[in-house]
MIVEXGU-466197 format. One record per residue (C-alpha): residue number from 1; chain; x, y, z. Coordinates in steps of 0.25 Angstrom, whole numbers. Example, Ala and Ser with C-alpha at 12.3 -4.5 7.8 and 13.67 -1.06 7.14 Angstrom:
BEGIN
r num=1 | chaine=A | east=49 | north=-18 | up=31
r num=2 | chaine=A | east=55 | north=-4 | up=29
This chain:
BEGIN
r num=1 | chaine=A | east=60 | north=86 | up=88
r num=2 | chaine=A | east=49 | north=75 | up=94
r num=3 | chaine=A | east=50 | north=67 | up=82
r num=4 | chaine=A | east=66 | north=68 | up=82
r num=5 | chaine=A | east=65 | north=63 | up=97
r num=6 | chaine=A | east=57 | north=52 | up=93
r num=7 | chaine=A | east=66 | north=46 | up=83
r num=8 | chaine=A | east=78 | north=47 | up=93
r num=9 | chaine=A | east=69 | north=40 | up=103
r num=10 | chaine=A | east=64 | north=30 | up=94
r num=11 | chaine=A | east=78 | north=26 | up=90
r num=12 | chaine=A | east=82 | north=24 | up=104
r num=13 | chaine=A | east=70 | north=18 | up=109
r num=14 | chaine=A | east=72 | north=7 | up=98
r num=15 | chaine=A | east=86 | north=5 | up=102
r num=16 | chaine=A | east=82 | north=4 | up=116
r num=17 | chaine=A | east=73 | north=-8 | up=113
r num=18 | chaine=A | east=82 | north=-15 | up=104
r num=19 | chaine=A | east=86 | north=-27 | up=111
r num=20 | chaine=A | east=100 | north=-32 | up=111
r num=21 | chaine=A | east=96 | north=-44 | up=101
r num=22 | chaine=A | east=92 | north=-32 | up=92
r num=23 | chaine=A | east=77 | north=-34 | up=93
r num=24 | chaine=A | east=68 | north=-22 | up=94
r num=25 | chaine=A | east=58 | north=-24 | up=105
r num=26 | chaine=A | east=43 | north=-19 | up=99
r num=27 | chaine=A | east=40 | north=-12 | up=112
r num=28 | chaine=A | east=48 | north=-13 | up=124
r num=29 | chaine=A | east=37 | north=-7 | up=132
r num=30 | chaine=A | east=26 | north=-17 | up=128
r num=31 | chaine=A | east=26 | north=-31 | up=133
r num=32 | chaine=A | east=20 | north=-37 | up=121
r num=33 | chaine=A | east=29 | north=-30 | up=111
r num=34 | chaine=A | east=43 | north=-34 | up=119
r num=35 | chaine=A | east=47 | north=-43 | up=108
r num=36 | chaine=A | east=54 | north=-40 | up=93
r num=37 | chaine=A | east=46 | north=-41 | up=80
r num=38 | chaine=A | east=53 | north=-43 | up=67
r num=39 | chaine=A | east=44 | north=-33 | up=61
r num=40 | chaine=A | east=43 | north=-22 | up=70
r num=41 | chaine=A | east=58 | north=-23 | up=73
r num=42 | chaine=A | east=62 | north=-23 | up=58
r num=43 | chaine=A | east=54 | north=-9 | up=57
r num=44 | chaine=A | east=62 | north=-4 | up=69
r num=45 | chaine=A | east=75 | north=-8 | up=63
r num=46 | chaine=A | east=71 | north=-1 | up=51
r num=47 | chaine=A | east=68 | north=11 | up=58
r num=48 | chaine=A | east=82 | north=10 | up=66
r num=49 | chaine=A | east=89 | north=9 | up=52
r num=50 | chaine=A | east=82 | north=22 | up=48
r num=51 | chaine=A | east=87 | north=28 | up=60
r num=52 | chaine=A | east=102 | north=24 | up=57
r num=53 | chaine=A | east=101 | north=13 | up=69
r num=54 | chaine=A | east=105 | north=2 | up=60
r num=55 | chaine=A | east=112 | north=-6 | up=71
r num=56 | chaine=A | east=99 | north=-7 | up=78
r num=57 | chaine=A | east=92 | north=-12 | up=65
r num=58 | chaine=A | east=104 | north=-22 | up=62
r num=59 | chaine=A | east=102 | north=-28 | up=76
r num=60 | chaine=A | east=87 | north=-30 | up=75
r num=61 | chaine=A | east=89 | north=-37 | up=61
r num=62 | chaine=A | east=99 | north=-46 | up=67
r num=63 | chaine=A | east=91 | north=-49 | up=78
r num=64 | chaine=A | east=80 | north=-53 | up=67
r num=65 | chaine=A | east=89 | north=-62 | up=61
r num=66 | chaine=A | east=94 | north=-69 | up=72
r num=67 | chaine=A | east=79 | north=-71 | up=77
r num=68 | chaine=A | east=75 | north=-77 | up=63
r num=69 | chaine=A | east=87 | north=-87 | up=63
r num=70 | chaine=A | east=84 | north=-91 | up=77
r num=71 | chaine=A | east=70 | north=-95 | up=73
r num=72 | chaine=A | east=75 | north=-101 | up=59
r num=73 | chaine=A | east=70 | north=-116 | up=62
r num=74 | chaine=A | east=56 | north=-110 | up=65
r num=75 | chaine=A | east=57 | north=-102 | up=51
r num=76 | chaine=A | east=62 | north=-115 | up=43
r num=77 | chaine=A | east=50 | north=-123 | up=49
r num=78 | chaine=A | east=40 | north=-113 | up=45
r num=79 | chaine=A | east=45 | north=-111 | up=31
r num=80 | chaine=A | east=45 | north=-127 | up=30
r num=81 | chaine=A | east=31 | north=-128 | up=35
r num=82 | chaine=A | east=26 | north=-118 | up=26
r num=83 | chaine=A | east=34 | north=-122 | up=13
r num=84 | chaine=A | east=30 | north=-137 | up=15
r num=85 | chaine=A | east=15 | north=-134 | up=17
r num=86 | chaine=A | east=15 | north=-140 | up=32
r num=87 | chaine=A | east=11 | north=-127 | up=39
r num=88 | chaine=A | east=-3 | north=-128 | up=41
r num=89 | chaine=A | east=-6 | north=-114 | up=41
r num=90 | chaine=A | east=-10 | north=-114 | up=56
r num=91 | chaine=A | east=3 | north=-114 | up=63
r num=92 | chaine=A | east=7 | north=-99 | up=66
r num=93 | chaine=A | east=17 | north=-94 | up=76
r num=94 | chaine=A | east=23 | north=-107 | up=80
r num=95 | chaine=A | east=27 | north=-110 | up=65
r num=96 | chaine=A | east=32 | north=-96 | up=60
r num=97 | chaine=A | east=42 | north=-86 | up=65
r num=98 | chaine=A | east=37 | north=-75 | up=75
r num=99 | chaine=A | east=37 | north=-61 | up=73
r num=100 | chaine=A | east=40 | north=-56 | up=86
r num=101 | chaine=A | east=53 | north=-61 | up=95
r num=102 | chaine=A | east=58 | north=-58 | up=108
r num=103 | chaine=A | east=72 | north=-50 | up=107
r num=104 | chaine=A | east=80 | north=-63 | up=108
r num=105 | chaine=A | east=72 | north=-69 | up=97
r num=106 | chaine=A | east=62 | north=-78 | up=104
r num=107 | chaine=A | east=48 | north=-80 | up=98
r num=108 | chaine=A | east=36 | north=-73 | up=105
r num=109 | chaine=A | east=25 | north=-81 | up=108
r num=110 | chaine=A | east=11 | north=-73 | up=109
r num=111 | chaine=A | east=-2 | north=-72 | up=104
r num=112 | chaine=A | east=1 | north=-62 | up=94
r num=113 | chaine=A | east=4 | north=-69 | up=79
r num=114 | chaine=A | east=18 | north=-72 | up=78
r num=115 | chaine=A | east=19 | north=-77 | up=63
r num=116 | chaine=A | east=21 | north=-64 | up=55
r num=117 | chaine=A | east=30 | north=-62 | up=43
r num=118 | chaine=A | east=31 | north=-47 | up=42
r num=119 | chaine=A | east=42 | north=-46 | up=52
r num=120 | chaine=A | east=50 | north=-57 | up=44
r num=121 | chaine=A | east=49 | north=-49 | up=32
r num=122 | chaine=A | east=51 | north=-36 | up=38
r num=123 | chaine=A | east=64 | north=-39 | up=44
r num=124 | chaine=A | east=70 | north=-43 | up=30
r num=125 | chaine=A | east=66 | north=-30 | up=25
r num=126 | chaine=A | east=72 | north=-23 | up=37
r num=127 | chaine=A | east=85 | north=-30 | up=36
r num=128 | chaine=A | east=86 | north=-25 | up=22
r num=129 | chaine=A | east=83 | north=-11 | up=26
r num=130 | chaine=A | east=93 | north=-12 | up=37
r num=131 | chaine=A | east=103 | north=-15 | up=27
r num=132 | chaine=A | east=99 | north=-4 | up=17
r num=133 | chaine=A | east=99 | north=7 | up=29
r num=134 | chaine=A | east=112 | north=2 | up=36
r num=135 | chaine=A | east=120 | north=-5 | up=25
r num=136 | chaine=A | east=122 | north=-17 | up=35
r num=137 | chaine=A | east=121 | north=-27 | up=23
r num=138 | chaine=A | east=129 | north=-37 | up=31
r num=139 | chaine=A | east=116 | north=-40 | up=40
r num=140 | chaine=A | east=110 | north=-47 | up=28
r num=141 | chaine=A | east=121 | north=-58 | up=28
r num=142 | chaine=A | east=121 | north=-59 | up=44
r num=143 | chaine=A | east=105 | north=-60 | up=44
r num=144 | chaine=A | east=105 | north=-70 | up=31
r num=145 | chaine=A | east=100 | north=-82 | up=39
r num=146 | chaine=A | east=88 | north=-75 | up=44
r num=147 | chaine=A | east=86 | north=-67 | up=31
r num=148 | chaine=A | east=84 | north=-80 | up=23
r num=149 | chaine=A | east=77 | north=-87 | up=33
r num=150 | chaine=A | east=66 | north=-75 | up=34
r num=151 | chaine=A | east=65 | north=-75 | up=19
r num=152 | chaine=A | east=62 | north=-90 | up=18
r num=153 | chaine=A | east=53 | north=-89 | up=29
r num=154 | chaine=A | east=45 | north=-77 | up=22
r num=155 | chaine=A | east=46 | north=-85 | up=9
r num=156 | chaine=A | east=38 | north=-97 | up=16
r num=157 | chaine=A | east=29 | north=-89 | up=24
r num=158 | chaine=A | east=25 | north=-76 | up=17
r num=159 | chaine=A | east=11 | north=-81 | up=12
r num=160 | chaine=A | east=7 | north=-86 | up=26
r num=161 | chaine=A | east=-4 | north=-78 | up=34
r num=162 | chaine=A | east=4 | north=-73 | up=46
r num=163 | chaine=A | east=1 | north=-62 | up=56
r num=164 | chaine=A | east=1 | north=-47 | up=51
r num=165 | chaine=A | east=11 | north=-35 | up=58
r num=166 | chaine=A | east=1 | north=-35 | up=69
r num=167 | chaine=A | east=1 | north=-49 | up=73
r num=168 | chaine=A | east=-12 | north=-51 | up=68
r num=169 | chaine=A | east=-20 | north=-58 | up=57
r num=170 | chaine=A | east=-11 | north=-70 | up=57
r num=171 | chaine=A | east=-21 | north=-78 | up=47
r num=172 | chaine=A | east=-19 | north=-67 | up=36
r num=173 | chaine=A | east=-8 | north=-62 | up=25
r num=174 | chaine=A | east=-5 | north=-48 | up=27
r num=175 | chaine=A | east=1 | north=-39 | up=15
r num=176 | chaine=A | east=10 | north=-31 | up=26
r num=177 | chaine=A | east=17 | north=-45 | up=31
r num=178 | chaine=A | east=19 | north=-48 | up=16
r num=179 | chaine=A | east=25 | north=-35 | up=12
r num=180 | chaine=A | east=35 | north=-37 | up=24
r num=181 | chaine=A | east=38 | north=-51 | up=18
r num=182 | chaine=A | east=39 | north=-44 | up=5
r num=183 | chaine=A | east=48 | north=-34 | up=10
r num=184 | chaine=A | east=57 | north=-43 | up=17
r num=185 | chaine=A | east=59 | north=-53 | up=5
r num=186 | chaine=A | east=61 | north=-41 | up=-5
r num=187 | chaine=A | east=71 | north=-35 | up=5
r num=188 | chaine=A | east=80 | north=-47 | up=5
r num=189 | chaine=A | east=80 | north=-48 | up=-11
r num=190 | chaine=A | east=93 | north=-38 | up=-11
r num=191 | chaine=A | east=100 | north=-45 | up=0
r num=192 | chaine=A | east=98 | north=-59 | up=-4
r num=193 | chaine=A | east=102 | north=-59 | up=-19
r num=194 | chaine=A | east=102 | north=-74 | up=-19
r num=195 | chaine=A | east=87 | north=-75 | up=-15
r num=196 | chaine=A | east=82 | north=-61 | up=-23
r num=197 | chaine=A | east=74 | north=-68 | up=-34
r num=198 | chaine=A | east=67 | north=-77 | up=-24
r num=199 | chaine=A | east=65 | north=-65 | up=-14
r num=200 | chaine=A | east=60 | north=-56 | up=-25
r num=201 | chaine=A | east=50 | north=-67 | up=-30
r num=202 | chaine=A | east=44 | north=-68 | up=-15
r num=203 | chaine=A | east=43 | north=-53 | up=-13
r num=204 | chaine=A | east=36 | north=-52 | up=-26
r num=205 | chaine=A | east=26 | north=-65 | up=-22
r num=206 | chaine=A | east=23 | north=-57 | up=-9
r num=207 | chaine=A | east=21 | north=-44 | up=-15
r num=208 | chaine=A | east=11 | north=-49 | up=-24
r num=209 | chaine=A | east=3 | north=-57 | up=-14
r num=210 | chaine=A | east=2 | north=-44 | up=-6
r num=211 | chaine=A | east=-3 | north=-36 | up=-19
r num=212 | chaine=A | east=-12 | north=-47 | up=-23
r num=213 | chaine=A | east=-18 | north=-53 | up=-9
r num=214 | chaine=A | east=-15 | north=-41 | up=0
r num=215 | chaine=A | east=-23 | north=-29 | up=-6
r num=216 | chaine=A | east=-37 | north=-26 | up=-10
r num=217 | chaine=A | east=-44 | north=-13 | up=-15
r num=218 | chaine=A | east=-31 | north=-7 | up=-18
r num=219 | chaine=A | east=-24 | north=-8 | up=-4
r num=220 | chaine=A | east=-17 | north=-17 | up=5
r num=221 | chaine=A | east=-23 | north=-26 | up=15
r num=222 | chaine=A | east=-21 | north=-29 | up=29
r num=223 | chaine=A | east=-20 | north=-44 | up=26
r num=224 | chaine=A | east=-25 | north=-53 | up=15
r num=225 | chaine=A | east=-41 | north=-53 | up=15
r num=226 | chaine=A | east=-40 | north=-42 | up=25
r num=227 | chaine=A | east=-44 | north=-28 | up=19
r num=228 | chaine=A | east=-41 | north=-20 | up=32
r num=229 | chaine=A | east=-30 | north=-9 | up=32
r num=230 | chaine=A | east=-17 | north=-11 | up=40
r num=231 | chaine=A | east=-8 | north=1 | up=42
r num=232 | chaine=A | east=4 | north=-10 | up=41
r num=233 | chaine=A | east=0 | north=-11 | up=26
r num=234 | chaine=A | east=9 | north=2 | up=25
r num=235 | chaine=A | east=21 | north=-7 | up=26
r num=236 | chaine=A | east=18 | north=-13 | up=13
r num=237 | chaine=A | east=25 | north=0 | up=6
r num=238 | chaine=A | east=34 | north=4 | up=18
r num=239 | chaine=A | east=42 | north=-3 | up=20
r num=240 | chaine=A | east=39 | north=-16 | up=13
r num=241 | chaine=A | east=39 | north=-10 | up=0
r num=242 | chaine=A | east=28 | north=-20 | up=-5
r num=243 | chaine=A | east=22 | north=-9 | up=-12
r num=244 | chaine=A | east=26 | north=6 | up=-15
r num=245 | chaine=A | east=20 | north=18 | up=-6
r num=246 | chaine=A | east=15 | north=23 | up=-18
r num=247 | chaine=A | east=7 | north=9 | up=-22
r num=248 | chaine=A | east=-8 | north=11 | up=-23
r num=249 | chaine=A | east=-10 | north=-1 | up=-15
r num=250 | chaine=A | east=-2 | north=6 | up=-4
r num=251 | chaine=A | east=-8 | north=20 | up=-5
r num=252 | chaine=A | east=-22 | north=15 | up=-4
r num=253 | chaine=A | east=-18 | north=7 | up=8
r num=254 | chaine=A | east=-12 | north=19 | up=15
r num=255 | chaine=A | east=-25 | north=26 | up=11
r num=256 | chaine=A | east=-33 | north=15 | up=18
r num=257 | chaine=A | east=-23 | north=17 | up=31
r num=258 | chaine=A | east=-25 | north=31 | up=31
r num=259 | chaine=A | east=-41 | north=29 | up=30
r num=260 | chaine=A | east=-42 | north=18 | up=40
r num=261 | chaine=A | east=-30 | north=18 | up=50
r num=262 | chaine=A | east=-24 | north=32 | up=51
r num=263 | chaine=A | east=-29 | north=41 | up=61
r num=264 | chaine=A | east=-21 | north=55 | up=62
r num=265 | chaine=A | east=-7 | north=50 | up=61
r num=266 | chaine=A | east=-9 | north=37 | up=68
r num=267 | chaine=A | east=-11 | north=24 | up=61
r num=268 | chaine=A | east=-18 | north=11 | up=65
r num=269 | chaine=A | east=-15 | north=-3 | up=62
r num=270 | chaine=A | east=-28 | north=-8 | up=55
r num=271 | chaine=A | east=-42 | north=-4 | up=58
r num=272 | chaine=A | east=-46 | north=-16 | up=66
r num=273 | chaine=A | east=-35 | north=-14 | up=76
r num=274 | chaine=A | east=-37 | north=-16 | up=90
r num=275 | chaine=A | east=-24 | north=-18 | up=97
r num=276 | chaine=A | east=-23 | north=-7 | up=108
r num=277 | chaine=A | east=-35 | north=-1 | up=101
r num=278 | chaine=A | east=-30 | north=-1 | up=88
r num=279 | chaine=A | east=-21 | north=12 | up=90
r num=280 | chaine=A | east=-12 | north=20 | up=80
r num=281 | chaine=A | east=2 | north=15 | up=78
r num=282 | chaine=A | east=13 | north=24 | up=77
r num=283 | chaine=A | east=21 | north=15 | up=68
r num=284 | chaine=A | east=10 | north=14 | up=58
r num=285 | chaine=A | east=8 | north=29 | up=57
r num=286 | chaine=A | east=23 | north=29 | up=55
r num=287 | chaine=A | east=22 | north=20 | up=44
r num=288 | chaine=A | east=12 | north=29 | up=37
r num=289 | chaine=A | east=20 | north=41 | up=38
r num=290 | chaine=A | east=31 | north=32 | up=32
r num=291 | chaine=A | east=21 | north=29 | up=20
r num=292 | chaine=A | east=19 | north=44 | up=20
r num=293 | chaine=A | east=32 | north=49 | up=19
r num=294 | chaine=A | east=35 | north=39 | up=6
r num=295 | chaine=A | east=21 | north=45 | up=0
r num=296 | chaine=A | east=25 | north=58 | up=1
r num=297 | chaine=A | east=17 | north=62 | up=13
r num=298 | chaine=A | east=28 | north=67 | up=24
r num=299 | chaine=A | east=19 | north=77 | up=30
r num=300 | chaine=A | east=10 | north=66 | up=34
r num=301 | chaine=A | east=21 | north=57 | up=38
r num=302 | chaine=A | east=26 | north=68 | up=47
r num=303 | chaine=A | east=13 | north=70 | up=53
r num=304 | chaine=A | east=13 | north=55 | up=57
r num=305 | chaine=A | east=27 | north=56 | up=62
r num=306 | chaine=A | east=23 | north=67 | up=71
r num=307 | chaine=A | east=11 | north=60 | up=76
r num=308 | chaine=A | east=20 | north=47 | up=79
r num=309 | chaine=A | east=29 | north=57 | up=88
r num=310 | chaine=A | east=17 | north=62 | up=96
r num=311 | chaine=A | east=14 | north=46 | up=100
r num=312 | chaine=A | east=26 | north=44 | up=107
r num=313 | chaine=A | east=24 | north=40 | up=122
r num=314 | chaine=A | east=34 | north=40 | up=132
r num=315 | chaine=A | east=39 | north=27 | up=129
r num=316 | chaine=A | east=40 | north=29 | up=115
r num=317 | chaine=A | east=30 | north=27 | up=102
r num=318 | chaine=A | east=19 | north=17 | up=105
r num=319 | chaine=A | east=14 | north=6 | up=96
r num=320 | chaine=A | east=0 | north=13 | up=94
r num=321 | chaine=A | east=-7 | north=26 | up=100
r num=322 | chaine=A | east=-21 | north=26 | up=105
r num=323 | chaine=A | east=-26 | north=40 | up=100
r num=324 | chaine=A | east=-35 | north=33 | up=89
r num=325 | chaine=A | east=-39 | north=19 | up=93
r num=326 | chaine=A | east=-46 | north=9 | up=83
r num=327 | chaine=A | east=-52 | north=1 | up=94
r num=328 | chaine=A | east=-51 | north=9 | up=107
r num=329 | chaine=A | east=-59 | north=-1 | up=114
r num=330 | chaine=A | east=-49 | north=-11 | up=113
r num=331 | chaine=A | east=-37 | north=-2 | up=119
r num=332 | chaine=A | east=-40 | north=-5 | up=134
r num=333 | chaine=A | east=-40 | north=-19 | up=132
r num=334 | chaine=A | east=-27 | north=-20 | up=125
r num=335 | chaine=A | east=-21 | north=-12 | up=136
r num=336 | chaine=A | east=-26 | north=-22 | up=146
r num=337 | chaine=A | east=-22 | north=-34 | up=137
r num=338 | chaine=A | east=-7 | north=-29 | up=134
r num=339 | chaine=A | east=-4 | north=-16 | up=142
r num=340 | chaine=A | east=-1 | north=-2 | up=135
r num=341 | chaine=A | east=2 | north=-1 | up=120
r num=342 | chaine=A | east=17 | north=-3 | up=116
r num=343 | chaine=A | east=26 | north=9 | up=118
r num=344 | chaine=A | east=36 | north=10 | up=113
r num=345 | chaine=A | east=34 | north=2 | up=100
r num=346 | chaine=A | east=47 | north=2 | up=93
r num=347 | chaine=A | east=41 | north=-1 | up=80
r num=348 | chaine=A | east=34 | north=13 | up=82
r num=349 | chaine=A | east=46 | north=20 | up=85
r num=350 | chaine=A | east=53 | north=12 | up=72
r num=351 | chaine=A | east=42 | north=18 | up=62
r num=352 | chaine=A | east=43 | north=32 | up=67
r num=353 | chaine=A | east=57 | north=32 | up=65
r num=354 | chaine=A | east=53 | north=27 | up=51
r num=355 | chaine=A | east=44 | north=38 | up=48
r num=356 | chaine=A | east=54 | north=48 | up=53
r num=357 | chaine=A | east=65 | north=43 | up=44
r num=358 | chaine=A | east=55 | north=43 | up=33
r num=359 | chaine=A | east=53 | north=58 | up=36
r num=360 | chaine=A | east=67 | north=61 | up=36
r num=361 | chaine=A | east=68 | north=63 | up=50
r num=362 | chaine=A | east=76 | north=52 | up=56
r num=363 | chaine=A | east=91 | north=54 | up=55
r num=364 | chaine=A | east=99 | north=41 | up=54
r num=365 | chaine=A | east=104 | north=38 | up=69
r num=366 | chaine=A | east=93 | north=46 | up=76
């Protein structure tokens, strides 16, 4: 009953905090997250599709398209700089498209790294998933200018170092980011037959790069040259599909995540995490549960879902919980610097819904 209540509450909360523009606020109660990310928002839209809330997802993807077209000149300038060799490797946020925006589509300046490619690959994958689940094929035509521009941008920029999904390590190349680009490019093959051959070749190049440079000792790496384990590596299989759930590389990666980052049912981002003391992230726990369902470990996935339900605060699911901190000495400093941790986090609610759907608990229209 508690899980069913949280499912309904999660859908209502996401709808409540979807702006009139279609953007999803990452966390309405946390000052630093009162913006919209392409990556977080796409996973939220994906969850809404799985809950039967196709109009909400459609509105988000329309917002993405509007934002990308709005910044077309910047994207074209970045493409030209990279292709012509005029980019000196130093310019970052000021040259490339940002990863987060205000709900009305303006770039957000700040100390966090803004040049991230994962959101642009993820939104393309998400649009395709929206079509598959909703049947709204016409959205491809409506978003064609933004889709084509995004593909051109990714084709030019995918080999470049850029910030990872945690807004960190901007000088490195990350397998998860490349998997997001792979998924977006691959997803558009079926929708753009005139570019299908080109996109298939690009996707294959990206996949081969990851397999050649993003692995060591039989598992995936946090970034090229960095052998640390990161829970986001789960995304290479689900949902990005760069490898199958049963691929030996993924199996060994998950074993490393379990050994280094899983405590009880709570999953940490990575072992050196100090953000708010390096707590456990419900959304990553849900991701591991998603993997367990696909790997046939449904009992373990159900345990994780129950654990997430138990972590709901009065305002909703948090970004992270503090029952097991990797760097407890850093927690108070983050509170003083940025306030209490983000609650609610729409992405946490979204991944809870995805796990519930995977377990067959989420009814369309919940």
